[in-house]
N, C-alpha and C positions, 0 to 999 in steps of 0.2 A: 504493499499500499502506499501510495506517495500521497502527501497534501502538505500545503502550505501550513505554516502559524496562521491563526485567525483570533482575531480580536474584535469584541462584537460591544456596541452600546452606544446610545444617544449622546452625540457631542466627543466620540471618542479620536476626532480628527484632531483635537489640540494637541493629541500627545506626537505627533509626527515629528515636529522639530527637536523634541527630546530623542524620537527613536533614530534620528540621523546622527545626531550628538554621540549617542552611547555607540553608535556603529564608527564613529569616527568620521563623519564623511566631509569632505573638503570642499568638493564639486558637483554638487548635485543637478541631475536631470530632470525637471517636472514636464511631464507630458500630459498634453489634454486635446480637446478641438476648439475649434473657432466658438461652437455655441456655449460651450461649457465654462469657457474662459470669462464669460461675463457672469456667471450663475454662484449660489452661494457654496458648493462645494469645493470649487476652487479657491474662493474666496476665505475658505475656515483652513485650507492648506497653506496659502499666502501666508495668514495671519500666524499661523504656526511657526512656519519657517522665519519670519521676520522676528517673533518673538525670541526664538532661541538663536538668532544669528548665523543662519544657515546660507551659506553663499550657493546661490542656485541660477541656472538658467531656464527658461520656460521655452518649450517646442510646443505650440497651438496649433500646427498644421496636419493634425491627424485627419484621415478621412474616415468619416462614417461607411461603414463595409469598405475595408482597406484593399487596396490593389498591390501588386509585386512594386509598381513604381511608388505609390506612396509608401511601402515599407522602407523602399531603397532611400526615399529621400530623408525619413526620419535615422536611417542607420549613417547616412552622411554626415547628420547632424551629431549623432552621438559618437562617431569617431572623431570629429573634428573638436568636440568638446572635452573630450579626456575624461568623463566623467566618471567616479568611483561610488555613486549610488543612484538609484533612480527611483522616481516617483509618479505613478500613473493615474490620474484620476478622471474616472469616465467608464463608458461602458463598455463590452468586451473588445470595441474597435481600439479603444485607446490602449486597452491593457493589452492586448495581443501585439499592436504596433510597439509598445514598450519594451516586451519580452523579445521581439526580433532585433529592435536596437541594441540591445543589451548583449546578446548573444553575437551578432556581427561585429559588434564595436571590441568585444571580448577576443574574437577571434579573427583579427583584421582581415589574415590571408586568405580567408575561407570564400571560395565562390559563392553567390547568392543560392545556388542550386546544390549546394553539397548537404545543407539539412533540410532542404524541401523533402516534404514525403515521397516515396516511389509510388509509381513510377514515374511521376513528372518529374522529380529531383532526385538525389541520390541517395538520401535518407541516410547518411551518415552519422554514427553515435557522437554526442557531445562529449567532449573529453575535455575541453578548456573549461578552468573556473569563471564562474560569471559574477558581478558585481550584483550587492544585496537591491532588491528589486521590492518596494514597498507599492502594493495594490490597494487603490480607494474606490471602489466600485458604485457607480451613480445609478446604475439599472439595477433590478430584481430580475434578472434573465441570464445571464453566459454562465456564472459561476467561474469566469476566467479567472477570480482573485484565488481560486484553488487548485488550478490545472496547468499541466505542462505543453499546454495546446496554443498555437497561435495560427488563425484564419485567415487567409486573402484571397483575392480574384487574382487569377495570374490570366491577363488579359489577352494576350497572343492566343492562347486556347478556349479564350471565354469559358473558363472553368475555375471554381474555388478549390482550394487545395491549402496546406498547411506545414506547419514544421510541429512535430510532436515529440518533446523529448522531458523528462522528469527534469533535467537539468535547468529547464527555462522556466519554471515555476516560479511564483513569487515567493520572494521570502518571508513576507507577512500580508495578508490580505486584512484591512482596515474596514469592517462593514458597521458603517454609521448610518442606521435608518434615518436621520433626519436628511441625507442625501435624496432619499427616493422621493420627498414631498413636493420637490421640483419636477417631476416626471409626469408629461401631459398623458391624456387617456389611453390614446392608441399606443405610446410608447410602452406604457404598464402593461396593456393588453398582449402585445407581441413579443414583451420581453419575456412575460409569465407562460405564452405558448412555447417559448425556449424551455423553460424550467419543467413544465408537463411533459415535454418529449425528452429530455434528457433522463427524467426519471423513469418514463415508460420504456423507452429504448434499452437504459442499463439494465432494466429489470427482466427484460425479455430476451437479452443479448445471448449469443451463445455461451455456453457455461465454460468458465476459464480452464476445466480439463478436458475438454473437449477441443481446445484450439491447438493447430500443431503447423508444423514441426516445434518441438521445445527447441528455443534458441541454443545456440552452441556455447553463448557465453553470457552471464545475467545482463552485461551492458546491452546487448542486442534485444533483450526483452521488452515488447512494444509498450508504450504508456496504457493502451486500451487491451485489457487481458481476458474481456469475457466476463459474464455476470460471475459474481463471487459472493459468498457469505458475508463480506464486511460491506462492499456496495449495496447487495440486497436491502440491508438496515436503510441504510442512506436514502436509497430510493423511493422506497415505500413511504419513509417518512416526510420525504418532500413532497411525493404524491398526496399523502393526507393534508399536509399545508394549502397545497395548491387547492384541494378541494374545497378546503373550508375557506379561502381567504381570496383567491383571484379574483373572483367576481365582486368582492366588497372592495378591492383595492381598486378596481378600474373604475367603478359606478361613483367610487366616493374620494375625491383626493386628500379629503379631511379625514380621512379613516386610518388614524395613524397605526393601530394596531394591526389592521391589514397589511398596510404598507411594509411594517417593519417585519412581519411574519413573512411575507413574498420574499422581503431581502434576505432573510435567513433561508429559505427554502432553496434559493437560487444558490448558495453556496452548499448547503447540504446535498443538492443534486449535481452539483460539481464534483462533491468528493466522492457520489457513485459514479457517476460519468467517466469523471477524470480517471478512475482506474478500471471500471468494465469496459467503459466504452459505449459507443449509441452505433445505430445500424442504418437502417433503410431509410426511414424519416430524413434523417443528417445526408446521408450519402445522396439522396434525390432530390435535395434541397441546394446543393451547390450549383449544379446547372440552373436550376430555376431561378436563383439570385444572379447568377453569370451571364445568362442570355436575355436579361429584362430589357425591355423595348421600351416603352413610355411611362410606365407604370411610376406613380408617385404617391406616396402614400401621407396621409392625413396626419397631421402634429409632427412631421420632422422637417426641419428647416435643411434641405440642402438642393445644391444646384444641380444634382444629376439625378436621373432616373435609378430608381432603387426598389428591391423588395426586400422588407425588412428579414431578416436571418429568423426570427421566432415563427412569422408569417409563412415564410418559404418552407419551413419545417413542417409546421403544423397541417399545412393544406393538405399533404398527402397521408395524415394519418389515419383516418379511416381506412383507405385502402390498404396500406399497410400493414395494419393490425389485423385486418382481415385474412390477410395471406399470410402472416407469420403464427397465427395462432392455432396450426394443425400441429405446431411443436410446442410444448409445453401450456395446453390451452388452460390449464389451472391458475397460471401467471395472469394470463389475459383476462381469466374472468373474477379473478381477486381485483385485478386494477380497476376493472368495470365497476364493481362492488363500491370501492373506495371512492370513485367518481360519482357514483350516487344509484347505478343500477339496482334492482331488487333482481337478486339472483338465486330468490328460493326455489323455484321451479326451473330454472336455466337447466339445459342440458349442456354436457361439457364440449359438447360436438358445435355447439353455438356461440361458444366464447367468442370468436373473431367477430361475429355478427353482432353481437352484443356489445362488446367494447367500441366497436365502431359505431352504432346507432348513439352510445351513451356520448361517447366525442362529438358527433354531428350536433348533436341537442346542445352540448355545452359551447358549442363554435356559434351555431346560431343564435342562441341566447345571448352572444356577446358581438352580435353584428359583424362577425366576419365574412369578409369576400366569400361569393359562392364559387369556391374551386378556382382552379388555373386558369379558365376560360376569363375568369371576372379580374384578371389582373393581365390580361392581354395575350394568352397563349391558345391556339388552336390545335386540332389532333395534327394539324401540318408540320407543328413543332415537335411532336414526339419522338422523330429520330434522332434531331439534335439534344433532346434532353438526356434520352437513352445513352447516347454516346457520351454526353458530359458525366452522365453517372458510372460508366464503366473504370475511369480511374481511380474512383474513390475507394478502393480496396480496403485501404485500411480500415473504412468503419465498414463497406457492405459485405465482407467476409464474416463480420461478426453477427449477421442475421442468422437467427436460430434454424431458418429455412433456406437454403440456396437458391438464388433465383438466376434464370438465365435471360436473353436480351428481350424475350418475347414475355416474360412475366415482368420484367421492367416496363416494357410497352404497356402493358394490360394495365398496370399498377398506375402510370401515368395517364392515361386513358379514364380509369374509374375515377381520379380525381380532377379532371375538368370540371364536372360540377359535385357538390357536396349535398345541396338541398334536395 
C-alpha cells in the first residue's frame, strides 16, 4: 500500500508555512491556475507563506485538463527555478501538473516520454529522489493528493495518458474543507462523479492476486494492483459517503457538512483506487475528453472546449457495470444497495442491470447530460473512441472482464443515451 500523509481539518492550510520551515525549504514553487489564483484557497496559502517568511515563486499557468505541452511549460518553470519544495493548490489538474514538474526537474536529463505510461511512453521506473510536495486540494474529486498518478492529454494522439509511480505521490495532502466552499455547483457534481467512479471501479477491479505476470523486481510493481482487502475498505467507505452527501453538496453550497464529507470521500477513494486502480469507465473516459469538439460545461471558466474528467468517466458507468457484473456480481449488487437500490428480492444475475439503473436514476436526479450524444458525439465517432481506449492498458487490463474492440464499440454505443 502506498499513500501520502494526510492532514485534515478546517483552517489547516494556515500550517503550510510552518511545514515548509520544518522541511528547511529555501526556494518554494507554488503552483495553481489562473482562476484559483484570485480565490480564498490560494490566499490562505499565500498568507501562511508570508507569515513564516517562506521564499517562493508562483506559477499560475496550469491548464484545466492539462496537455503534454502544458506539463512541459510547468516543467520548464520548475527546472529554471531550482526549487527545493513544491506546493500545489487546486484540483487534480494543478496537483498532477506539479507532480510532473517535480519529477522532471528532479531528473533533468530524462526525456519526457521516459516516465509516461507504456505503450505511449517508455514507462520507466522512477529511481531519482524527488523534492517534497504539499498538495492542497480545492475540489472534492480526483483524490490526487493521495496518489502517484498524473494525467494529461497527449495532443498528437488525441488521447489521455499519464505517469504512474509511487515516487511522485505528494509528501503531504492538506485537506481543508473550507476550500470546497468556493466550488460552483457543476464543479461539485463532476468532481463527485469522479469519486463515485473511483470507488466503484476500484471495488470491482480484477483482484490483485489474479493480475499477472508477477513483476521481476518490486520496483516494477505497478501503482494499480487490482482490488485488494485494504483498498476495498476505503472504496466502500467512500461510496457510502457519496450516497449520503453528494446530492446535498451539489444542491446547497452552504451545506458545510456535506461539502466537508465529500472532500474526505475524495481522499478515501484516492487511497482505494491509488492502490487498486480503476478500469473501464476511466479507460474509456480518456478519449471522450481527448476528442472533445465544441462542448463547454457550465460553471467552468475556461477558454477551450473540454469535457470535465468526472463527467467523461460517469457517462459510461451504466453500460460498463452492466458489462462487468458477470464477474463478481455480488460486489455490483452491494454497490447498488449502498447507492439506494432495494435488493431484497434481487436475483444475483441481474446485478449489472440493477447497478446500472441505480446509477441512471442518480445521474438523472442531478441533471447530468443525456449520454455522449448530449456532449457532441455520434455513432460515427465510435471507431475513434475505441482507438483512443486501446492504449489505456494500464487501466483497461484491470477490468474484471476482458474486452474486445467489439465490446468497447458496444459500450460506447450504449452510452450515447442514458435515459
